[in-house]
C-alpha positions in Angstrom: 38.2 21.8 -13.0 38.4 18.3 -13.0 39.5 18.2 -9.1 36.8 20.4 -8.1 34.0 18.5 -9.8 35.4 15.0 -8.0 36.2 17.1 -4.8 32.0 18.8 -5.0 31.0 14.8 -5.7 32.9 13.3 -2.8 31.3 16.3 -0.7 28.1 15.6 -1.8 27.8 11.6 -1.6 29.3 12.7 2.4 26.7 15.0 3.3 23.8 12.7 2.0 25.6 9.4 4.0 25.6 11.9 7.1 22.3 11.6 7.8 22.4 7.9 8.0 25.2 8.1 10.8 22.9 10.0 13.0 20.0 7.2 12.9 20.4 4.0 15.1 20.7 0.3 13.8 19.4 0.1 10.3 18.3 3.5 9.8 16.2 3.8 12.6 14.8 6.7 14.7 13.9 6.6 18.4 11.5 9.8 18.4 11.5 9.4 22.2 15.4 10.5 22.1 16.7 11.7 18.8 18.0 15.0 18.7 16.8 17.9 16.0 19.5 16.7 13.7 18.3 12.4 13.8 14.9 13.2 13.4 15.6 15.3 10.3 16.7 12.1 8.7 12.7 11.4 8.5 11.3 11.8 5.4 9.2 15.2 5.1 10.6 16.3 8.9 12.5 20.0 8.5 13.9 21.6 11.4 10.4 22.9 12.4 9.0 19.5 12.6 12.1 18.3 14.7 11.4 20.8 17.3 7.9 20.2 17.3 8.7 16.5 18.2 10.8 17.5 20.8 8.3 19.9 22.3 5.7 17.2 22.3 7.9 14.8 23.9 9.0 17.3 26.6 5.7 18.6 27.6 3.6 15.1 26.8 6.2 12.5 27.9 7.2 9.6 25.8 5.7 8.7 22.7 4.0 5.1 23.7 3.7 3.8 19.7 5.1 4.9 16.5 1.8 6.5 15.5 2.0 8.7 18.3 4.0 11.1 16.3 1.1 12.0 14.4 -0.3 14.0 17.8 2.0 16.2 16.7 1.1 19.3 14.6 1.4 19.2 11.4 2.4 15.8 10.9 -0.4 13.6 9.5 -0.9 10.1 8.3 1.0 10.3 5.1 4.2 11.3 6.8 3.8 8.4 9.5 3.5 6.4 6.3 6.5 7.6 4.4 8.6 7.3 7.9 7.0 3.9 9.9 9.5 1.4 8.9 12.2 3.7 10.5 10.5 5.0 14.1 11.4 3.8 17.3 10.0 4.5 20.3 12.2 2.7 23.3 
């Protein structure tokens, strides 16, 4: 039972760290090139919003500045504020 607990703990830590492996340097995410998996590392961005970000940039071209993410349906000022330190637009 003890080994099972240790394995579960290690697995949980690895899953938590996995999101950071998909992000750019220092945990930053380039919203113009990020995959859905990378976008989901942003706070309050799940699969639906990740797909909306990708759809938006495919239909409207690249984001010009980080705050343009608020042009995506459902992503407002609160989500932007929680993530602005991690969003890149290169």
